[in-house]
PDB file of N, CA, C and O in Angstrom, chain B, residues numbered from 101:
ATOM      1  N   MET B 101      -4.707  -8.323   5.075  1.00  0.00           N
ATOM      2  CA  MET B 101      -4.716  -7.766   3.736  1.00  0.00           C
ATOM      3  C   MET B 101      -5.208  -8.788   2.732  1.00  0.00           C
ATOM      4  O   MET B 101      -6.002  -8.459   1.850  1.00  0.00           O
ATOM      5  N   ALA B 102      -4.750 -10.015   2.851  1.00  0.00           N
ATOM      6  CA  ALA B 102      -5.148 -11.035   1.894  1.00  0.00           C
ATOM      7  C   ALA B 102      -6.635 -11.342   2.012  1.00  0.00           C
ATOM      8  O   ALA B 102      -7.283 -11.633   1.006  1.00  0.00           O
ATOM      9  N   THR B 103      -7.182 -11.283   3.206  1.00  0.00           N
ATOM     10  CA  THR B 103      -8.587 -11.591   3.417  1.00  0.00           C
ATOM     11  C   THR B 103      -9.502 -10.516   2.866  1.00  0.00           C
ATOM     12  O   THR B 103     -10.494 -10.836   2.211  1.00  0.00           O
ATOM     13  N   TYR B 104      -9.201  -9.261   3.109  1.00  0.00           N
ATOM     14  CA  TYR B 104     -10.094  -8.178   2.748  1.00  0.00           C
ATOM     15  C   TYR B 104      -9.699  -7.433   1.487  1.00  0.00           C
ATOM     16  O   TYR B 104     -10.498  -6.659   0.959  1.00  0.00           O
ATOM     17  N   GLY B 105      -8.493  -7.646   0.992  1.00  0.00           N
ATOM     18  CA  GLY B 105      -7.981  -6.850  -0.101  1.00  0.00           C
ATOM     19  C   GLY B 105      -8.445  -7.229  -1.479  1.00  0.00           C
ATOM     20  O   GLY B 105      -8.288  -6.421  -2.394  1.00  0.00           O
ATOM     21  N   GLY B 106      -9.000  -8.386  -1.695  1.00  0.00           N
ATOM     22  CA  GLY B 106      -9.551  -8.837  -2.970  1.00  0.00           C
ATOM     23  C   GLY B 106      -9.032  -8.129  -4.198  1.00  0.00           C
ATOM     24  O   GLY B 106      -7.857  -8.262  -4.538  1.00  0.00           O
ATOM     25  N   SER B 107      -9.886  -7.380  -4.870  1.00  0.00           N
ATOM     26  CA  SER B 107      -9.504  -6.714  -6.110  1.00  0.00           C
ATOM     27  C   SER B 107      -8.546  -5.558  -5.857  1.00  0.00           C
ATOM     28  O   SER B 107      -7.688  -5.282  -6.695  1.00  0.00           O
ATOM     29  N   SER B 108      -8.671  -4.886  -4.735  1.00  0.00           N
ATOM     30  CA  SER B 108      -7.764  -3.773  -4.461  1.00  0.00           C
ATOM     31  C   SER B 108      -6.354  -4.281  -4.214  1.00  0.00           C
ATOM     32  O   SER B 108      -5.372  -3.562  -4.396  1.00  0.00           O
ATOM     33  N   PHE B 109      -6.280  -5.532  -3.797  1.00  0.00           N
ATOM     34  CA  PHE B 109      -5.002  -6.148  -3.492  1.00  0.00           C
ATOM     35  C   PHE B 109      -4.128  -6.258  -4.731  1.00  0.00           C
ATOM     36  O   PHE B 109      -2.908  -6.121  -4.648  1.00  0.00           O
ATOM     37  N   LYS B 110      -4.742  -6.502  -5.870  1.00  0.00           N
ATOM     38  CA  LYS B 110      -3.983  -6.704  -7.096  1.00  0.00           C
ATOM     39  C   LYS B 110      -3.606  -5.404  -7.779  1.00  0.00           C
ATOM     40  O   LYS B 110      -2.687  -5.388  -8.598  1.00  0.00           O
ATOM     41  N   ASN B 111      -4.292  -4.308  -7.461  1.00  0.00           N
ATOM     42  CA  ASN B 111      -3.957  -3.040  -8.108  1.00  0.00           C
ATOM     43  C   ASN B 111      -3.634  -1.945  -7.104  1.00  0.00           C
ATOM     44  O   ASN B 111      -3.732  -0.759  -7.420  1.00  0.00           O
ATOM     45  N   SER B 112      -3.252  -2.334  -5.908  1.00  0.00           N
ATOM     46  CA  SER B 112      -2.857  -1.407  -4.846  1.00  0.00           C
ATOM     47  C   SER B 112      -3.982  -0.482  -4.415  1.00  0.00           C
ATOM     48  O   SER B 112      -3.730   0.567  -3.823  1.00  0.00           O
ATOM     49  N   GLY B 113      -5.210  -0.857  -4.703  1.00  0.00           N
ATOM     50  CA  GLY B 113      -6.324  -0.041  -4.278  1.00  0.00           C
ATOM     51  C   GLY B 113      -6.617   1.129  -5.186  1.00  0.00           C
ATOM     52  O   GLY B 113      -7.455   1.970  -4.860  1.00  0.00           O
ATOM     53  N   TYR B 114      -5.949   1.200  -6.312  1.00  0.00           N
ATOM     54  CA  TYR B 114      -6.163   2.304  -7.233  1.00  0.00           C
ATOM     55  C   TYR B 114      -6.387   1.767  -8.627  1.00  0.00           C
ATOM     56  O   TYR B 114      -5.790   0.764  -9.017  1.00  0.00           O
ATOM     57  N   SER B 115      -7.235   2.420  -9.369  1.00  0.00           N
ATOM     58  CA  SER B 115      -7.434   2.064 -10.767  1.00  0.00           C
ATOM     59  C   SER B 115      -6.807   3.152 -11.619  1.00  0.00           C
ATOM     60  O   SER B 115      -6.316   4.149 -11.088  1.00  0.00           O
ATOM     61  N   ASN B 116      -6.818   2.978 -12.908  1.00  0.00           N
ATOM     62  CA  ASN B 116      -6.315   3.983 -13.850  1.00  0.00           C
ATOM     63  C   ASN B 116      -4.893   4.416 -13.546  1.00  0.00           C
ATOM     64  O   ASN B 116      -4.595   5.610 -13.545  1.00  0.00           O
ATOM     65  N   GLY B 117      -4.014   3.462 -13.289  1.00  0.00           N
ATOM     66  CA  GLY B 117      -2.616   3.792 -13.080  1.00  0.00           C
ATOM     67  C   GLY B 117      -2.321   4.497 -11.769  1.00  0.00           C
ATOM     68  O   GLY B 117      -1.287   5.154 -11.650  1.00  0.00           O
ATOM     69  N   GLY B 118      -3.194   4.381 -10.788  1.00  0.00           N
ATOM     70  CA  GLY B 118      -2.933   4.973  -9.494  1.00  0.00           C
ATOM     71  C   GLY B 118      -3.513   6.364  -9.311  1.00  0.00           C
ATOM     72  O   GLY B 118      -3.290   6.989  -8.274  1.00  0.00           O
ATOM     73  N   SER B 119      -4.247   6.861 -10.288  1.00  0.00           N
ATOM     74  CA  SER B 119      -4.742   8.226 -10.170  1.00  0.00           C
ATOM     75  C   SER B 119      -6.130   8.326  -9.546  1.00  0.00           C
ATOM     76  O   SER B 119      -6.463   9.349  -8.947  1.00  0.00           O
ATOM     77  N   VAL B 120      -6.939   7.286  -9.678  1.00  0.00           N
ATOM     78  CA  VAL B 120      -8.301   7.340  -9.165  1.00  0.00           C
ATOM     79  C   VAL B 120      -8.504   6.208  -8.176  1.00  0.00           C
ATOM     80  O   VAL B 120      -8.331   5.044  -8.535  1.00  0.00           O
ATOM     81  N   PRO B 121      -8.870   6.521  -6.932  1.00  0.00           N
ATOM     82  CA  PRO B 121      -9.075   5.462  -5.945  1.00  0.00           C
ATOM     83  C   PRO B 121     -10.249   4.563  -6.297  1.00  0.00           C
ATOM     84  O   PRO B 121     -11.279   5.037  -6.776  1.00  0.00           O
ATOM     85  N   VAL B 122     -10.094   3.279  -6.061  1.00  0.00           N
ATOM     86  CA  VAL B 122     -11.184   2.322  -6.201  1.00  0.00           C
ATOM     87  C   VAL B 122     -12.080   2.501  -4.983  1.00  0.00           C
ATOM     88  O   VAL B 122     -11.580   2.709  -3.877  1.00  0.00           O
ATOM     89  N   GLU B 123     -13.375   2.424  -5.164  1.00  0.00           N
ATOM     90  CA  GLU B 123     -14.309   2.625  -4.066  1.00  0.00           C
ATOM     91  C   GLU B 123     -14.412   1.364  -3.211  1.00  0.00           C
ATOM     92  O   GLU B 123     -15.317   0.550  -3.394  1.00  0.00           O
ATOM     93  N   MET B 124     -13.482   1.214  -2.284  1.00  0.00           N
ATOM     94  CA  MET B 124     -13.496   0.108  -1.333  1.00  0.00           C
ATOM     95  C   MET B 124     -13.041   0.642   0.010  1.00  0.00           C
ATOM     96  O   MET B 124     -12.226   1.562   0.066  1.00  0.00           O
ATOM     97  N   ASP B 125     -13.551   0.083   1.082  1.00  0.00           N
ATOM     98  CA  ASP B 125     -13.193   0.554   2.412  1.00  0.00           C
ATOM     99  C   ASP B 125     -11.766   0.227   2.802  1.00  0.00           C
ATOM    100  O   ASP B 125     -11.156   0.961   3.580  1.00  0.00           O
ATOM    101  N   LEU B 126     -11.221  -0.864   2.276  1.00  0.00           N
ATOM    102  CA  LEU B 126      -9.918  -1.323   2.741  1.00  0.00           C
ATOM    103  C   LEU B 126      -8.818  -1.194   1.702  1.00  0.00           C
ATOM    104  O   LEU B 126      -7.871  -1.981   1.714  1.00  0.00           O
ATOM    105  N   CYS B 127      -8.918  -0.236   0.816  1.00  0.00           N
ATOM    106  CA  CYS B 127      -7.889  -0.002  -0.182  1.00  0.00           C
ATOM    107  C   CYS B 127      -6.730   0.765   0.441  1.00  0.00           C
ATOM    108  O   CYS B 127      -6.919   1.571   1.352  1.00  0.00           O
ATOM    109  N   PHE B 128      -5.554   0.508  -0.052  1.00  0.00           N
ATOM    110  CA  PHE B 128      -4.427   1.319   0.360  1.00  0.00           C
ATOM    111  C   PHE B 128      -4.708   2.728  -0.102  1.00  0.00           C
ATOM    112  O   PHE B 128      -5.128   2.889  -1.248  1.00  0.00           O
ATOM    113  N   PRO B 129      -4.519   3.726   0.667  1.00  0.00           N
ATOM    114  CA  PRO B 129      -3.752   3.864   1.899  1.00  0.00           C
ATOM    115  C   PRO B 129      -4.570   3.852   3.191  1.00  0.00           C
ATOM    116  O   PRO B 129      -4.232   4.565   4.136  1.00  0.00           O
ATOM    117  N   TRP B 130      -5.631   3.062   3.247  1.00  0.00           N
ATOM    118  CA  TRP B 130      -6.450   2.997   4.462  1.00  0.00           C
ATOM    119  C   TRP B 130      -5.632   2.678   5.694  1.00  0.00           C
ATOM    120  O   TRP B 130      -5.931   3.179   6.778  1.00  0.00           O
ATOM    121  N   ILE B 131      -4.611   1.859   5.554  1.00  0.00           N
ATOM    122  CA  ILE B 131      -3.810   1.455   6.710  1.00  0.00           C
ATOM    123  C   ILE B 131      -3.125   2.648   7.367  1.00  0.00           C
ATOM    124  O   ILE B 131      -2.896   2.642   8.576  1.00  0.00           O
ATOM    125  N   LEU B 132      -2.800   3.663   6.588  1.00  0.00           N
ATOM    126  CA  LEU B 132      -2.163   4.856   7.147  1.00  0.00           C
ATOM    127  C   LEU B 132      -3.113   5.564   8.102  1.00  0.00           C
ATOM    128  O   LEU B 132      -2.700   6.039   9.159  1.00  0.00           O
ATOM    129  N   ASP B 133      -4.374   5.633   7.730  1.00  0.00           N
ATOM    130  CA  ASP B 133      -5.373   6.267   8.598  1.00  0.00           C
ATOM    131  C   ASP B 133      -5.676   5.413   9.822  1.00  0.00           C
ATOM    132  O   ASP B 133      -5.783   5.930  10.934  1.00  0.00           O
ATOM    133  N   VAL B 134      -5.812   4.110   9.617  1.00  0.00           N
ATOM    134  CA  VAL B 134      -6.157   3.208  10.713  1.00  0.00           C
ATOM    135  C   VAL B 134      -5.110   3.253  11.820  1.00  0.00           C
ATOM    136  O   VAL B 134      -5.449   3.322  13.001  1.00  0.00           O
ATOM    137  N   PHE B 135      -3.840   3.215  11.435  1.00  0.00           N
ATOM    138  CA  PHE B 135      -2.763   3.200  12.424  1.00  0.00           C
ATOM    139  C   PHE B 135      -2.133   4.577  12.638  1.00  0.00           C
ATOM    140  O   PHE B 135      -1.134   4.700  13.347  1.00  0.00           O
ATOM    141  N   GLN B 136      -2.710   5.603  12.030  1.00  0.00           N
ATOM    142  CA  GLN B 136      -2.222   6.972  12.139  1.00  0.00           C
ATOM    143  C   GLN B 136      -0.725   7.057  11.846  1.00  0.00           C
ATOM    144  O   GLN B 136       0.052   7.618  12.618  1.00  0.00           O
ATOM    145  N   LEU B 137      -0.347   6.477  10.695  1.00  0.00           N
ATOM    146  CA  LEU B 137       1.042   6.459  10.255  1.00  0.00           C
ATOM    147  C   LEU B 137       1.257   7.494   9.168  1.00  0.00           C
ATOM    148  O   LEU B 137       0.351   7.803   8.393  1.00  0.00           O
ATOM    149  N   THR B 138       2.462   8.021   9.124  1.00  0.00           N
ATOM    150  CA  THR B 138       2.803   8.826   7.961  1.00  0.00           C
ATOM    151  C   THR B 138       3.183   7.854   6.857  1.00  0.00           C
ATOM    152  O   THR B 138       3.617   6.735   7.128  1.00  0.00           O
ATOM    153  N   ALA B 139       3.022   8.276   5.630  1.00  0.00           N
ATOM    154  CA  ALA B 139       3.348   7.419   4.492  1.00  0.00           C
ATOM    155  C   ALA B 139       4.817   7.010   4.535  1.00  0.00           C
ATOM    156  O   ALA B 139       5.151   5.863   4.238  1.00  0.00           O
ATOM    157  N   PHE B 140       5.681   7.928   4.899  1.00  0.00           N
ATOM    158  CA  PHE B 140       7.107   7.620   4.919  1.00  0.00           C
ATOM    159  C   PHE B 140       7.435   6.588   5.987  1.00  0.00           C
ATOM    160  O   PHE B 140       8.267   5.713   5.748  1.00  0.00           O
ATOM    161  N   ASP B 141       6.808   6.662   7.161  1.00  0.00           N
ATOM    162  CA  ASP B 141       7.046   5.663   8.211  1.00  0.00           C
ATOM    163  C   ASP B 141       6.618   4.275   7.757  1.00  0.00           C
ATOM    164  O   ASP B 141       7.301   3.289   8.031  1.00  0.00           O
ATOM    165  N   PHE B 142       5.492   4.201   7.065  1.00  0.00           N
ATOM    166  CA  PHE B 142       5.037   2.916   6.545  1.00  0.00           C
ATOM    167  C   PHE B 142       6.003   2.397   5.487  1.00  0.00           C
ATOM    168  O   PHE B 142       6.327   1.210   5.457  1.00  0.00           O
ATOM    169  N   TYR B 143       6.457   3.290   4.625  1.00  0.00           N
ATOM    170  CA  TYR B 143       7.410   2.936   3.572  1.00  0.00           C
ATOM    171  C   TYR B 143       8.676   2.305   4.159  1.00  0.00           C
ATOM    172  O   TYR B 143       9.212   1.348   3.600  1.00  0.00           O
ATOM    173  N   LYS B 144       9.147   2.837   5.277  1.00  0.00           N
ATOM    174  CA  LYS B 144      10.392   2.361   5.877  1.00  0.00           C
ATOM    175  C   LYS B 144      10.313   0.912   6.350  1.00  0.00           C
ATOM    176  O   LYS B 144      11.341   0.239   6.427  1.00  0.00           O
ATOM    177  N   VAL B 145       9.122   0.420   6.666  1.00  0.00           N
ATOM    178  CA  VAL B 145       9.010  -0.947   7.196  1.00  0.00           C
ATOM    179  C   VAL B 145       8.578  -1.986   6.171  1.00  0.00           C
ATOM    180  O   VAL B 145       8.669  -3.182   6.447  1.00  0.00           O
ATOM    181  N   ILE B 146       8.115  -1.571   5.005  1.00  0.00           N
ATOM    182  CA  ILE B 146       7.593  -2.529   4.029  1.00  0.00           C
ATOM    183  C   ILE B 146       8.647  -3.557   3.627  1.00  0.00           C
ATOM    184  O   ILE B 146       8.390  -4.759   3.694  1.00  0.00           O
ATOM    185  N   GLU B 147       9.811  -3.110   3.217  1.00  0.00           N
ATOM    186  CA  GLU B 147      10.841  -4.053   2.759  1.00  0.00           C
ATOM    187  C   GLU B 147      11.285  -4.980   3.887  1.00  0.00           C
ATOM    188  O   GLU B 147      11.496  -6.173   3.671  1.00  0.00           O
ATOM    189  N   ARG B 148      11.423  -4.438   5.070  1.00  0.00           N
ATOM    190  CA  ARG B 148      11.810  -5.277   6.223  1.00  0.00           C
ATOM    191  C   ARG B 148      10.750  -6.333   6.505  1.00  0.00           C
ATOM    192  O   ARG B 148      11.072  -7.475   6.831  1.00  0.00           O
ATOM    193  N   PHE B 149       9.492  -5.948   6.379  1.00  0.00           N
ATOM    194  CA  PHE B 149       8.395  -6.882   6.598  1.00  0.00           C
ATOM    195  C   PHE B 149       8.428  -8.009   5.570  1.00  0.00           C
ATOM    196  O   PHE B 149       8.232  -9.173   5.919  1.00  0.00           O
ATOM    197  N   ILE B 150       8.670  -7.675   4.322  1.00  0.00           N
ATOM    198  CA  ILE B 150       8.732  -8.683   3.258  1.00  0.00           C
ATOM    199  C   ILE B 150       9.870  -9.668   3.532  1.00  0.00           C
ATOM    200  O   ILE B 150       9.692 -10.878   3.391  1.00  0.00           O
ATOM    201  N   LYS B 151      11.021  -9.158   3.919  1.00  0.00           N
ATOM    202  CA  LYS B 151      12.176 -10.029   4.204  1.00  0.00           C
ATOM    203  C   LYS B 151      11.974 -10.874   5.452  1.00  0.00           C
ATOM    204  O   LYS B 151      12.448 -12.009   5.517  1.00  0.00           O
ATOM    205  N   ALA B 152      11.275 -10.330   6.444  1.00  0.00           N
ATOM    206  CA  ALA B 152      11.085 -11.034   7.710  1.00  0.00           C
ATOM    207  C   ALA B 152      10.018 -12.120   7.623  1.00  0.00           C
ATOM    208  O   ALA B 152       9.975 -13.015   8.467  1.00  0.00           O
ATOM    209  N   GLU B 153       9.170 -12.049   6.624  1.00  0.00           N
ATOM    210  CA  GLU B 153       8.073 -13.014   6.494  1.00  0.00           C
ATOM    211  C   GLU B 153       8.157 -13.737   5.153  1.00  0.00           C
ATOM    212  O   GLU B 153       7.477 -13.357   4.200  1.00  0.00           O
ATOM    213  N   PRO B 154       8.991 -14.781   5.073  1.00  0.00           N
ATOM    214  CA  PRO B 154       9.190 -15.481   3.803  1.00  0.00           C
ATOM    215  C   PRO B 154       7.961 -16.247   3.308  1.00  0.00           C
ATOM    216  O   PRO B 154       7.942 -16.685   2.158  1.00  0.00           O
ATOM    217  N   SER B 155       6.956 -16.417   4.130  1.00  0.00           N
ATOM    218  CA  SER B 155       5.770 -17.172   3.714  1.00  0.00           C
ATOM    219  C   SER B 155       4.737 -16.308   2.979  1.00  0.00           C
ATOM    220  O   SER B 155       3.680 -16.815   2.604  1.00  0.00           O
ATOM    221  N   LEU B 156       5.014 -15.032   2.767  1.00  0.00           N
ATOM    222  CA  LEU B 156       4.077 -14.176   2.042  1.00  0.00           C
ATOM    223  C   LEU B 156       3.914 -14.663   0.606  1.00  0.00           C
ATOM    224  O   LEU B 156       4.877 -15.078  -0.039  1.00  0.00           O
ATOM    225  N   SER B 157       2.690 -14.603   0.127  1.00  0.00           N
ATOM    226  CA  SER B 157       2.448 -15.014  -1.265  1.00  0.00           C
ATOM    227  C   SER B 157       3.031 -13.974  -2.217  1.00  0.00           C
ATOM    228  O   SER B 157       3.322 -12.845  -1.821  1.00  0.00           O
ATOM    229  N   LYS B 158       3.195 -14.367  -3.465  1.00  0.00           N
ATOM    230  CA  LYS B 158       3.718 -13.440  -4.475  1.00  0.00           C
ATOM    231  C   LYS B 158       2.776 -12.252  -4.655  1.00  0.00           C
ATOM    232  O   LYS B 158       3.233 -11.129  -4.866  1.00  0.00           O
ATOM    233  N   ASP B 159       1.471 -12.490  -4.575  1.00  0.00           N
ATOM    234  CA  ASP B 159       0.504 -11.400  -4.713  1.00  0.00           C
ATOM    235  C   ASP B 159       0.657 -10.368  -3.594  1.00  0.00           C
ATOM    236  O   ASP B 159       0.575  -9.164  -3.839  1.00  0.00           O
ATOM    237  N   ILE B 160       0.875 -10.837  -2.389  1.00  0.00           N
ATOM    238  CA  ILE B 160       1.051  -9.914  -1.267  1.00  0.00           C
ATOM    239  C   ILE B 160       2.338  -9.117  -1.439  1.00  0.00           C
ATOM    240  O   ILE B 160       2.350  -7.906  -1.216  1.00  0.00           O
ATOM    241  N   VAL B 161       3.414  -9.778  -1.831  1.00  0.00           N
ATOM    242  CA  VAL B 161       4.689  -9.083  -2.041  1.00  0.00           C
ATOM    243  C   VAL B 161       4.538  -8.044  -3.147  1.00  0.00           C
ATOM    244  O   VAL B 161       5.014  -6.918  -3.004  1.00  0.00           O
ATOM    245  N   LYS B 162       3.887  -8.406  -4.241  1.00  0.00           N
ATOM    246  CA  LYS B 162       3.671  -7.445  -5.336  1.00  0.00           C
ATOM    247  C   LYS B 162       2.840  -6.255  -4.867  1.00  0.00           C
ATOM    248  O   LYS B 162       3.129  -5.108  -5.209  1.00  0.00           O
ATOM    249  N   HIS B 163       1.810  -6.540  -4.087  1.00  0.00           N
ATOM    250  CA  HIS B 163       0.968  -5.471  -3.558  1.00  0.00           C
ATOM    251  C   HIS B 163       1.787  -4.512  -2.693  1.00  0.00           C
ATOM    252  O   HIS B 163       1.678  -3.294  -2.838  1.00  0.00           O
ATOM    253  N   LEU B 164       2.590  -5.050  -1.813  1.00  0.00           N
ATOM    254  CA  LEU B 164       3.404  -4.209  -0.941  1.00  0.00           C
ATOM    255  C   LEU B 164       4.428  -3.401  -1.736  1.00  0.00           C
ATOM    256  O   LEU B 164       4.711  -2.251  -1.402  1.00  0.00           O
ATOM    257  N   GLU B 165       4.975  -4.000  -2.780  1.00  0.00           N
ATOM    258  CA  GLU B 165       5.913  -3.267  -3.637  1.00  0.00           C
ATOM    259  C   GLU B 165       5.203  -2.136  -4.371  1.00  0.00           C
ATOM    260  O   GLU B 165       5.770  -1.057  -4.544  1.00  0.00           O
ATOM    261  N   ARG B 166       3.968  -2.373  -4.804  1.00  0.00           N
ATOM    262  CA  ARG B 166       3.190  -1.303  -5.451  1.00  0.00           C
ATOM    263  C   ARG B 166       2.891  -0.182  -4.460  1.00  0.00           C
ATOM    264  O   ARG B 166       2.901   0.997  -4.815  1.00  0.00           O
ATOM    265  N   CYS B 167       2.625  -0.566  -3.216  1.00  0.00           N
ATOM    266  CA  CYS B 167       2.401   0.443  -2.177  1.00  0.00           C
ATOM    267  C   CYS B 167       3.647   1.303  -1.990  1.00  0.00           C
ATOM    268  O   CYS B 167       3.555   2.523  -1.855  1.00  0.00           O
ATOM    269  N   GLU B 168       4.809   0.660  -1.983  1.00  0.00           N
ATOM    270  CA  GLU B 168       6.071   1.406  -1.877  1.00  0.00           C
ATOM    271  C   GLU B 168       6.180   2.437  -2.993  1.00  0.00           C
ATOM    272  O   GLU B 168       6.488   3.602  -2.746  1.00  0.00           O
ATOM    273  N   HIS B 169       5.925   1.999  -4.218  1.00  0.00           N
ATOM    274  CA  HIS B 169       6.036   2.901  -5.366  1.00  0.00           C
ATOM    275  C   HIS B 169       5.021   4.036  -5.275  1.00  0.00           C
ATOM    276  O   HIS B 169       5.350   5.189  -5.552  1.00  0.00           O
ATOM    277  N   LEU B 170       3.804   3.715  -4.892  1.00  0.00           N
ATOM    278  CA  LEU B 170       2.766   4.724  -4.765  1.00  0.00           C
ATOM    279  C   LEU B 170       3.139   5.761  -3.706  1.00  0.00           C
ATOM    280  O   LEU B 170       2.934   6.959  -3.901  1.00  0.00           O
ATOM    281  N   ILE B 171       3.678   5.299  -2.605  1.00  0.00           N
ATOM    282  CA  ILE B 171       4.094   6.213  -1.539  1.00  0.00           C
ATOM    283  C   ILE B 171       5.151   7.177  -2.053  1.00  0.00           C
ATOM    284  O   ILE B 171       5.039   8.388  -1.865  1.00  0.00           O
ATOM    285  N   MET B 172       6.171   6.644  -2.698  1.00  0.00           N
ATOM    286  CA  MET B 172       7.270   7.499  -3.133  1.00  0.00           C
ATOM    287  C   MET B 172       6.892   8.382  -4.318  1.00  0.00           C
ATOM    288  O   MET B 172       7.444   9.471  -4.473  1.00  0.00           O
ATOM    289  N   GLU B 173       5.970   7.934  -5.146  1.00  0.00           N
ATOM    290  CA  GLU B 173       5.578   8.731  -6.314  1.00  0.00           C
ATOM    291  C   GLU B 173       4.614   9.858  -5.947  1.00  0.00           C
ATOM    292  O   GLU B 173       4.700  10.947  -6.514  1.00  0.00           O
ATOM    293  N   THR B 174       3.699   9.615  -5.008  1.00  0.00           N
ATOM    294  CA  THR B 174       2.682  10.642  -4.761  1.00  0.00           C
ATOM    295  C   THR B 174       2.391  10.898  -3.284  1.00  0.00           C
ATOM    296  O   THR B 174       2.425  12.048  -2.847  1.00  0.00           O
ATOM    297  N   ILE B 175       2.114   9.880  -2.526  1.00  0.00           N
ATOM    298  CA  ILE B 175       1.554  10.069  -1.176  1.00  0.00           C
ATOM    299  C   ILE B 175       2.500  10.808  -0.241  1.00  0.00           C
ATOM    300  O   ILE B 175       2.071  11.712   0.476  1.00  0.00           O
ATOM    301  N   VAL B 176       3.770  10.446  -0.233  1.00  0.00           N
ATOM    302  CA  VAL B 176       4.702  11.043   0.728  1.00  0.00           C
ATOM    303  C   VAL B 176       4.853  12.550   0.502  1.00  0.00           C
ATOM    304  O   VAL B 176       5.198  13.277   1.433  1.00  0.00           O
ATOM    305  N   TRP B 177       4.606  13.021  -0.699  1.00  0.00           N
ATOM    306  CA  TRP B 177       4.796  14.432  -1.029  1.00  0.00           C
ATOM    307  C   TRP B 177       3.587  15.294  -0.688  1.00  0.00           C
ATOM    308  O   TRP B 177       3.683  16.521  -0.710  1.00  0.00           O
ATOM    309  N   ARG B 178       2.472  14.686  -0.379  1.00  0.00           N
ATOM    310  CA  ARG B 178       1.243  15.460  -0.116  1.00  0.00           C
ATOM    311  C   ARG B 178       1.377  16.436   1.042  1.00  0.00           C
ATOM    312  O   ARG B 178       0.868  17.554   0.968  1.00  0.00           O
ATOM    313  N   GLY B 179       2.048  16.035   2.097  1.00  0.00           N
ATOM    314  CA  GLY B 179       2.146  16.868   3.287  1.00  0.00           C
ATOM    315  C   GLY B 179       3.262  17.891   3.246  1.00  0.00           C
ATOM    316  O   GLY B 179       3.484  18.595   4.231  1.00  0.00           O
ATOM    317  N   LEU B 180       3.965  17.991   2.137  1.00  0.00           N
ATOM    318  CA  LEU B 180       5.116  18.886   2.062  1.00  0.00           C
ATOM    319  C   LEU B 180       4.805  20.229   1.426  1.00  0.00           C
ATOM    320  O   LEU B 180       5.731  20.988   1.140  1.00  0.00           O
ATOM    321  N   HIS B 181       3.557  20.550   1.196  1.00  0.00           N
ATOM    322  CA  HIS B 181       3.212  21.822   0.544  1.00  0.00           C
ATOM    323  C   HIS B 181       3.262  22.961   1.505  1.00  0.00           C
ATOM    324  O   HIS B 181       3.000  24.102   1.124  1.00  0.00           O
TER     325      HIS B 181
END
């Protein structure tokens, strides 16, 4: 994530407050498609991952926290219609 996430890393891959995706191949939620994960399954491991890896930079931790918020605010609800 740190290697490829560049600008998307700082804004969770979304511009305009999370409503419009940034045009990048590796923006969140790309990882859900790559690993065929549901948003909720990914959400369940984010906090554990942060706690288990104390060497993560502050930028990475902030990015993962933004991903958590994005999942709970919008992504997890998409499949419930």
